[in-house]
C-alpha positions as CSV (number, residue, x, y, z in Angstrom):
1,M,-24.4,-10.4,-16.2
2,R,-24.9,-9.4,-12.6
3,R,-21.1,-9.6,-11.9
4,R,-20.4,-7.4,-14.9
5,M,-22.9,-4.8,-13.6
6,Y,-21.3,-4.9,-10.2
7,L,-17.8,-4.5,-11.6
8,A,-18.9,-1.6,-13.8
9,A,-20.6,0.1,-10.9
10,A,-17.5,-0.4,-8.7
11,V,-15.2,1.1,-11.3
12,L,-17.5,4.0,-11.9
13,L,-18.0,4.7,-8.2
14,G,-14.3,4.1,-7.3
15,G,-15.2,1.0,-5.4
16,C,-12.9,-1.5,-3.8
17,P,-11.4,-4.3,-5.9
18,S,-13.0,-7.7,-5.6
19,E,-10.3,-10.0,-7.1
20,P,-8.0,-11.3,-4.4
21,P,-4.3,-10.7,-5.0
22,P,-1.7,-13.5,-5.2
23,V,0.1,-14.1,-1.9
24,C,3.4,-13.2,-3.5
25,T,4.3,-11.3,-6.7
26,T,6.4,-12.9,-9.5
27,E,7.6,-9.4,-10.4
28,V,11.2,-8.6,-9.6
29,I,11.1,-6.1,-6.8
30,D,14.1,-3.7,-7.0
31,T,15.1,-2.4,-3.5
32,G,17.8,-0.3,-5.2
33,C,15.2,1.9,-6.9
34,G,15.0,5.7,-6.3
35,S,12.3,6.5,-3.7
36,L,10.2,9.6,-3.7
37,Y,11.1,10.3,0.0
38,V,13.1,8.7,2.8
39,P,11.1,5.5,3.4
40,T,10.3,5.8,7.2
41,F,6.8,4.9,8.2
42,D,6.1,8.5,9.1
43,N,6.9,9.5,5.5
44,V,5.1,6.5,4.0
45,Y,2.0,7.5,6.0
46,A,2.2,11.3,5.3
47,N,3.1,11.1,1.6
48,T,1.3,8.0,0.4
49,L,-1.2,6.3,2.8
50,Q,-2.8,9.4,4.3
51,M,-3.2,11.3,1.1
52,G,-3.9,8.4,-1.3
53,C,-5.4,5.6,0.5
54,G,-8.0,6.7,3.0
55,A,-7.3,9.0,5.9
56,N,-7.9,12.2,3.9
57,R,-10.5,11.0,1.4
58,S,-13.6,8.8,1.1
59,S,-12.1,5.6,0.0
60,C,-11.7,2.0,1.0
61,H,-9.5,2.8,3.9
62,S,-11.0,5.9,5.4
63,A,-11.8,6.1,9.2
64,S,-14.9,4.0,8.6
65,G,-12.6,1.0,8.0
66,E,-14.2,0.0,4.7
67,G,-12.1,-2.4,2.7
68,G,-11.2,-4.3,5.8
69,M,-8.9,-1.7,7.5
70,S,-8.6,1.9,8.5
71,L,-5.7,4.1,7.8
72,A,-7.2,6.9,9.9
73,D,-4.0,7.7,11.9
74,P,-0.4,6.4,11.8
75,A,-0.7,4.0,14.8
76,T,-3.9,2.4,13.4
77,A,-2.5,2.2,9.9
78,H,0.8,0.6,11.0
79,A,-1.1,-2.0,13.1
80,A,-3.5,-2.8,10.2
81,L,-0.6,-3.2,7.8
82,L,1.3,-5.5,10.0
83,A,-1.9,-7.6,10.6
84,G,-1.3,-9.6,7.5
85,R,-0.8,-7.0,4.8
86,V,2.9,-6.4,5.2
87,T,5.6,-9.1,5.8
88,P,8.5,-7.0,7.4
89,G,11.6,-7.6,5.3
90,D,9.8,-9.3,2.5
91,P,8.3,-6.9,-0.1
92,T,7.8,-9.7,-2.6
93,C,5.3,-11.4,-0.4
94,S,3.6,-8.3,1.2
95,E,0.1,-7.7,0.1
96,L,0.7,-3.9,0.2
97,I,3.5,-4.3,-2.4
98,V,1.6,-7.0,-4.5
99,R,-1.4,-4.6,-4.7
100,T,0.5,-1.4,-5.5
101,H,2.6,-3.2,-8.1
102,G,-0.5,-5.0,-9.5
103,V,-1.1,-2.3,-12.2
104,G,-4.0,-3.1,-14.4
105,T,-5.4,-5.9,-12.2
106,D,-8.7,-5.9,-10.3
107,Y,-6.7,-5.9,-7.0
108,Q,-4.6,-2.8,-7.9
109,M,-4.2,-0.3,-5.2
110,P,-5.2,2.4,-5.3
111,P,-8.1,1.5,-7.5
112,G,-8.6,3.8,-10.5
113,G,-5.1,5.2,-10.2
114,V,-1.5,4.1,-10.1
115,L,1.2,5.2,-7.7
116,G,4.3,6.6,-9.4
117,S,7.3,4.3,-9.5
118,S,9.3,6.4,-7.0
119,E,6.3,6.3,-4.6
120,R,6.0,2.5,-5.0
121,C,9.8,2.3,-4.4
122,A,9.4,4.1,-1.1
123,L,6.9,1.5,0.0
124,V,9.2,-1.3,-1.1
125,K,12.1,0.1,0.8
126,W,10.1,0.6,3.9
127,V,8.9,-3.0,3.9
128,A,12.4,-4.3,3.0
129,A,13.8,-2.3,5.9
130,G,11.6,-4.3,8.3
131,A,8.5,-2.0,8.2
132,P,9.5,0.1,11.3
133,G,6.6,1.9,13.0
134,P,5.7,5.5,13.6
135,G,8.6,7.5,15.0
136,E,11.0,4.6,14.4
137,P,14.1,5.2,12.3
138,L,15.3,3.0,9.5
139,P,17.8,0.4,10.4
140,A,21.4,1.7,9.9
141,M,22.0,-0.4,6.9
142,W,19.3,1.5,5.0
143,G,20.4,5.0,5.9
144,P,18.5,8.0,4.9
145,R,17.9,7.1,1.2
């Protein structure tokens, strides 16, 4: 009963998920999808992470670092993602991708809302390209897609 009350309060208040995600997803991840923007880290940060995950709103990943990491600025966000949440070159086993593709699960990111498929695609392509950091271009094989 107490757990149900906590989960209900978390959902109502937009709290952070409590169910841990699987290490890898069994979902087929399509790297040939159509991304919302060119999947450089600068674009990933400005178009998805900053606006939807914490830097510009009170959420799990605001400057306070709730939810285990802060996405307050590009350098901090990139370091936090590479500290166990993104496996460069492997979107299938990157927590960022598992969570953003975990639609309808308790570990879904962002909680209470779903990223569009073209926005999730940009995240997948960035991870698949090796997760280059702020100011770094995509590897030549990825081009400006």
